[in-house]
C-alpha positions as CSV (number, residue, x, y, z in Angstrom):
1,M,7.9,11.7,36.1
2,S,5.4,14.2,36.4
3,D,0.7,14.4,38.0
4,H,-0.6,14.7,35.3
5,R,0.0,14.4,31.1
6,T,-0.3,16.2,28.7
7,Y,-2.0,15.1,25.7
8,K,-2.3,16.6,21.6
9,Q,-5.3,16.1,19.5
10,I,-4.6,16.3,15.7
11,E,-7.0,15.2,12.7
12,L,-6.6,12.5,10.4
13,V,-8.2,11.4,7.5
14,G,-7.5,7.0,6.4
15,S,-8.7,6.4,3.3
16,S,-9.0,2.6,1.4
17,A,-10.6,0.8,-1.5
18,T,-12.1,-1.6,1.6
19,S,-13.9,-0.9,3.9
20,I,-14.4,2.4,7.3
21,D,-13.1,-0.3,9.1
22,D,-10.0,0.1,7.4
23,A,-9.0,3.8,7.0
24,I,-9.5,4.0,10.6
25,R,-7.0,1.6,10.7
26,N,-4.6,2.7,7.9
27,A,-4.3,6.3,9.0
28,I,-4.1,4.4,12.3
29,A,-0.8,3.2,11.0
30,E,0.7,5.5,9.0
31,A,0.5,8.3,12.0
32,G,2.1,6.1,14.0
33,K,5.5,5.2,12.1
34,T,6.3,9.1,13.1
35,I,5.0,9.5,16.0
36,K,5.0,8.4,19.5
37,L,2.4,7.6,22.8
38,L,-0.8,7.4,20.4
39,E,-4.0,7.4,22.8
40,W,-6.9,7.1,21.6
41,F,-9.1,8.4,18.2
42,E,-13.1,9.4,17.5
43,V,-14.5,9.0,13.8
44,V,-15.5,12.7,13.1
45,E,-17.0,12.8,9.7
46,T,-17.8,8.7,7.5
47,R,-17.7,10.0,3.1
48,G,-17.1,8.3,0.4
49,H,-16.4,7.9,-3.0
50,I,-18.7,6.2,-6.1
51,E,-18.0,5.2,-9.9
52,N,-19.7,3.7,-12.2
53,N,-22.7,3.2,-9.4
54,Q,-20.4,1.2,-6.7
55,V,-17.9,2.8,-4.2
56,A,-14.7,2.7,-4.6
57,H,-13.3,4.2,-2.0
58,F,-14.5,5.5,1.5
59,Q,-12.6,8.6,3.9
60,V,-12.7,8.5,7.0
61,T,-11.7,12.0,9.2
62,L,-10.6,11.4,12.5
63,K,-9.3,13.1,15.6
64,V,-5.8,11.1,16.9
65,G,-4.9,12.3,20.5
66,F,-1.5,11.4,21.5
67,R,0.8,11.7,24.9
68,I,3.6,14.1,25.3
69,A,6.7,12.6,25.8
70,N,7.6,13.3,30.4
71,S,4.0,14.0,30.9
């Protein structure tokens, strides 16, 4: 192992009909299926979809950081 850490940052968009929290959790859970060493996230945008004067969907844009293996 080296004496430093290197990270990569990606952007994800999660959605949920239930809540903003659920949208965040959905995005991270899906990313974690193919991206290893996820370490942090930052919510950069929150928006939603309206149908029949009701909130139909929450959508959250996240910046997600993960560590490069062996760094």
